[in-house]
Structure formats: structure tokens, C-alpha cells
Phi, psi and omega in degrees: 000133184287151176288150177303147179273159170263128181292155173283165185308148182056222175260023174306338173307340178298340184268002185280151173298160183299315177300329176279322171309320186292343180265008176274146175280146180301314173307331184275357180286332179065032183277147184224154178283325182296132175085011180256169181293333178302311179305321180296317172299323184289321178294329181288330174297307178311316181295329177292316182295321178296320177292340176257016179049034176274137184269331185292132173238094187309127174290143180231144178216163181280133173216207182277324183211177175283127171192156169241112182302137175308133173084351181244114182288056180215179190225122170277136176239134187299140184299336189288337183291348184273358177208136181297327182288325181285332175297318180296317175304312183295316175301317178295328183269330188242356180071359184200159172240116188285112182089015190278354173237163182301316179302309177296319176299319180294321182300312184291323182291329177291321174302307189294326179296327180295328174291313182304315179295321178291320175300314190289332185245002177057046184295331182288358179273350180288137178305309187294322188294321175295321182291325180276317191253334180113181180282127173293339188277352176307131187292142179290131183288158168279344176198164180211160185242095190282155177246098182305338185261005183293138176251017179268348181241140166291168183233108190229283175283173185282169174064029175051053198290331180306334192276358193277325191199149176304314173308319183285332173306306179294318180298322185288330182282319174301317182301310187294320189294316186290324187315142179289152187052035179307127175240039182291333176297322175280321183296326188245026178297133178086358180261154172293337178299332177304316181299323178292319183291325179288329179298304181302316179302316175292322182292317186292323184287333177283328175265006175298129181084355185255135179286138176299156176275342176246125178233019182297146179245033177294140172243132182264127175058049178298148184301335176296338180250005177277109184263006171293148169285157173300325177297315176297317182301319182282325176304316176296321186286323174298327175285326179296317188274350181293138185234127175280089181284161176298152181255006180241113185240000194307311187297315179294321192289322176288344172284329178269322183247184189220142177242018181288137176315322186285354177250018180297339184263004181283165180290144179292137177307318181303317179296315185300316177295315181297319178292330179262003191309309184300311185298317183293311175310311181289321180291319176288329175296322177293312179298318192252340179087003183285149174297135187298323183302314174299317182296327185293323182296315178299321178289327174299315176296319181289327174302317180302308178290324174304323171297319180291321185276353182056035179291150176225174183273107180271336185244191177300131183304325189286319183291322176300323177299307182300317177295323176297302190294329173286332179288322179289325180290320172300313180301323188289311186295325178293329180284325176296329186277319195252351180242163172284147180220147173298133174276136172263108181260000000 
């Protein structure tokens, strides 16, 4: 393995080609939260908490990913959000930037604040909390099986994340409750999730103005201590987000594309999918909540299978595009419901 490169002064590393940039250690990038657009998002979050008269202000630091450590009322934020060059690298490696817009960043910050509030006030020790959300001591699973049709949970972050663990259920419920111009009373009317939201509403009113019992400012895995190179970081991250989708798509593909002799002169289905790959991936990711990186792997497999089957575009291109995106979305949702999937923690 090649030795880690030392960066040039300041953020001159931002001008490096991708392959050279990947050989830098994360700690040597020297990125900071201060002065970034993310810091502005944090201040907006603090304003929302002040508006609800909540005392706790989660301390935030740059780290390898989004997380709130158990027992610590703070939030780790992925380092790539602190510099536009690193956000471009994240997109090139993972096809998207989690938290990369102001709206998405605030959405995740509210979720992580739910964890911080839970930790700061030991809310999981309350009997009613356990009755509604479950035991916080439940081990985090390596995988979980979400039910997209369930009304027992709010829907905030992608992949029905509230269903993965009691702590995530609470954090997601808190995030929905905290959101500005919240319409959760109407949105979740008739859902069991409404009971949880009403409980959180009463619970937050109870602790309004009350100092948390835990005030530690500990930072776990701060960016200044991460000696991993960007290359190793992304190798691990890409492996984590890899999903083993079903490998038999022939029946579905033949419904959308054609192998009829009279279509032999039409565009190859493999070339068609490749040409629209980005549009399809982003559209289906928006419909299903699946990560674009995982969908791209599935598209790669389907392109290969279309090539082997010599399928072609038999109908109007726009209709075929819609049919294929719909088929991919249905296959993805079926996979989420019927198969075990890896949790992005």
C-alpha cells in the first residue's frame, strides 16, 4: 500500500487530482466546522431548540460520518461537508452527498439531536418511553427488515430508518416533532405513530427549561485524530453500502424491453439504460429512499443482463423510460420489504 501523502499548505490539496487526493490522510486535510455553511445550519438548529424552550444545545464536531455517540449529548458530522472539494469527492465516490443541502443537513441534525436529547436526559429509562419505543438496551442489529406500509413509525429519513431500533424510532419521532411548520397532527392522523408524537410533545414540554443531567462535551473520533486515508475510508464505505439485490431480472426486463425480431434495428436496452442511468437512479432513489450507490449496482447488473439477452427498446422511449423506472422502484421496494438489508449506521 502506498504511503499516505502529506498535503500542501492550507487547502491547496483541493487542487489535487482525485487519485492523489485519495492518498491523503483525513486528519491532514485540516478541515474545520467554523466558518462553514454547516455551522449556519447548526445555529438554525439551535434557534429551533430555543423556540421550543429546550436547554440542551448538542455540541458538534467533524468526524467520519453522522452519529450521536451513546451517552454523549453531541453530534458527529461527516468531514466532507466542511469543504466543497470534499463534497465533490463524496459525490464521485458515493454518487450522492448525505446532508449535502441545507434542507437535508437540517433534517439529519434534527434526527441526531433526538439522540442527544435522549442521552442528555436519560429518557430511555422512563417506563412510558420503553412502552412506546421499546428497550434502548436492544442490541443494534446488523440488518433489519422494514415494512414500508407500517403506520407504527414516522417517516423522516430514508429507508424507513425508524424501524431499525428503538433509539432510531425515538430520534425520528423527535425530528418530525421539531421540524418547523410541523403538521404532524394531520400528517399522522389515525397512525399509531401519532401516539409517539403526542408523547414526545408532552415530554418536551416537561423538560423545557430543565438542564440536562449529562453535560459532557466529549468528542468521539474527531477529524483531527482520523489517520485513515481517504482511499481506505471510501473503500470501507462503499463496502458498507453495497447491497446484494436479487440476481434474476429476466422476466421483469422482458416486460419492459423486447427481443422480438422486428425490433432488431432498435436501440439496445443496455445502451438505453446506460444513457439514462443518472436520471433513473436519482428518480428511483427519490421514490424509494434507497441509496443511489446501491441502485447503481443494481443498474449495472441489469445493463449486463440486457446485453446478454440482446434486449432492445421496442416502444416509445419516454414510455419505456417510465416503465423501467417503475419496474426498478417496485423491485427495490419488494426487496426492502422481503429481504434483510444492511443498515447504514
